[in-house]
C-alpha positions in Angstrom: 52.9 383.3 17.5 50.1 382.0 19.8 48.5 384.5 22.1 48.6 383.6 25.8 45.3 383.8 27.6 44.9 384.6 31.3 41.9 383.5 33.2 41.5 385.0 36.7 39.0 385.1 39.4 38.4 388.2 41.5 36.2 388.9 44.4 35.6 392.6 44.0 32.8 393.9 41.7 32.8 397.1 39.7 30.1 399.1 37.8 31.1 397.4 34.5 30.7 394.0 36.1 27.2 394.8 37.3 26.3 395.9 33.8 27.6 392.6 32.5 25.7 390.7 35.1 22.5 392.5 34.3 23.0 391.7 30.6 23.8 388.1 31.2 20.9 387.5 33.6 18.6 389.1 31.0 19.8 386.8 28.3 17.6 383.7 27.9 20.4 381.6 26.4 22.6 382.3 29.5 19.9 381.8 32.2 17.7 379.1 30.7 19.3 376.4 32.8 20.1 378.5 35.9 18.2 378.8 39.1 19.3 382.4 39.9 16.9 384.8 41.5 15.9 387.3 38.9 15.5 389.9 41.7 19.3 390.3 41.4 18.7 392.4 38.2 16.5 394.8 40.1 18.9 395.1 43.0 21.9 395.7 40.7 20.0 398.3 38.8 19.0 400.1 42.1 22.6 400.1 43.3 23.8 401.6 40.0 20.9 404.1 39.7 21.7 405.3 43.2 25.4 405.6 42.4 26.3 403.2 45.2 28.8 401.0 43.3 30.8 400.5 46.4 28.0 398.3 47.7 28.3 395.8 44.7 30.9 393.6 46.2 29.1 393.6 49.6 25.8 392.8 48.0 27.1 389.9 45.9 29.0 388.3 48.8 26.3 388.5 51.5 25.2 384.8 51.5 27.9 383.4 49.2 31.5 383.8 48.0 31.2 385.5 44.7 33.9 385.9 42.0 33.9 387.5 38.6 35.7 385.4 35.9 38.0 387.5 33.8 39.7 386.5 30.6 42.5 388.7 29.6 41.2 391.3 32.1 37.7 391.3 30.7 34.7 390.0 32.6 33.2 386.9 30.9 31.2 385.2 33.7 30.9 384.5 37.4 31.2 381.8 40.0 29.6 381.6 43.4 30.1 379.3 46.3 27.1 379.0 48.6 28.1 377.6 52.1 26.1 374.9 53.7 26.7 373.3 57.0 29.5 370.9 57.7 32.0 372.3 55.1 29.8 371.7 52.1 29.6 374.3 49.3 27.1 374.6 46.5 28.8 375.8 43.3 27.2 378.0 40.6 29.1 378.9 37.5 28.1 380.9 34.4 30.1 381.9 31.4 28.0 384.9 30.3 30.0 385.6 27.1 28.4 383.1 24.8 31.2 383.4 22.2 33.4 381.6 24.8 31.1 378.6 25.4 32.8 375.3 24.7 36.4 376.7 25.1 37.2 374.8 28.3 37.1 378.0 30.4 34.6 376.6 32.9 36.7 373.5 33.3 39.8 375.5 34.1 37.8 377.7 36.6 36.2 374.7 38.3 39.5 372.9 38.7 40.9 376.0 40.5 37.8 376.5 42.6 37.8 372.8 43.7 41.4 373.2 44.8 40.5 376.5 46.6 37.5 374.9 48.4 39.6 371.9 49.5 42.8 373.7 50.5 41.7 377.2 51.7 38.1 376.6 52.9 38.7 373.0 54.2 35.7 372.0 52.3 34.6 368.4 52.5 32.0 368.3 49.7 30.9 370.3 46.8 27.4 370.1 45.4 25.9 371.4 42.1 22.3 371.5 40.9 22.3 371.2 37.1 19.2 371.5 35.0 18.5 368.1 33.4 18.7 369.6 29.8 22.1 371.3 30.4 24.1 368.6 28.7 27.4 370.6 28.6 27.4 371.2 32.4 26.4 367.6 33.1 29.3 366.3 31.0 31.7 368.8 32.6 30.8 368.0 36.2 30.8 364.3 35.5 34.3 364.6 33.8 35.5 366.5 36.9 34.5 363.6 39.2 31.1 364.7 40.5 28.6 361.9 41.0 24.8 362.3 40.5 23.3 361.7 43.9 19.6 362.3 43.1 17.3 364.1 40.8 14.0 365.9 40.8 11.7 367.0 38.0 14.0 369.9 37.0 17.6 369.3 38.3 20.2 366.6 38.7 22.0 367.0 42.0 25.7 366.3 41.8 28.3 365.9 44.6 32.1 365.7 44.8 33.6 364.4 48.0 36.9 366.2 48.4 38.7 363.8 50.8 38.7 361.2 48.0 40.0 363.6 45.4 43.7 363.7 46.4 45.1 362.8 42.9 42.1 364.0 41.0 43.5 367.2 39.8 46.7 365.8 38.3 44.8 363.1 36.4 42.3 365.5 34.7 44.3 368.6 34.0 
């Protein structure tokens, strides 16, 4: 019998999540294409060392909407939405558990987040900055309908306009 899997997003963060975030953000393979501020590791360690775990969710949601990605109730990554003006959100996603890379988890999560941004946040556009060597992410975002709008020496900048994506989700699921 095939085992059912359950992928969930949750917006609260616990001590175990912070420990996983520190581990993932310290792993070169995980962060090599990311633009995350490494000071997050120091702050998370300070929160944990001062036994202020109740501040984790607050800290991670100060300037963004932050969710842990759980697979069968185990944290495996994170996703954040950084609000810009005019209902535009930048999206950052990381599957920190490297054993799960290439398993379509990010695709599933992104489909749900795109719907969430469109339906619940009334978002109009989603942007993503993807390192030019991150072929998996480039292919994923392109498959999901994002268009490359420009590039610099380090990143491709992708955009999805949500008003034009009415039938998008049915076609690609």
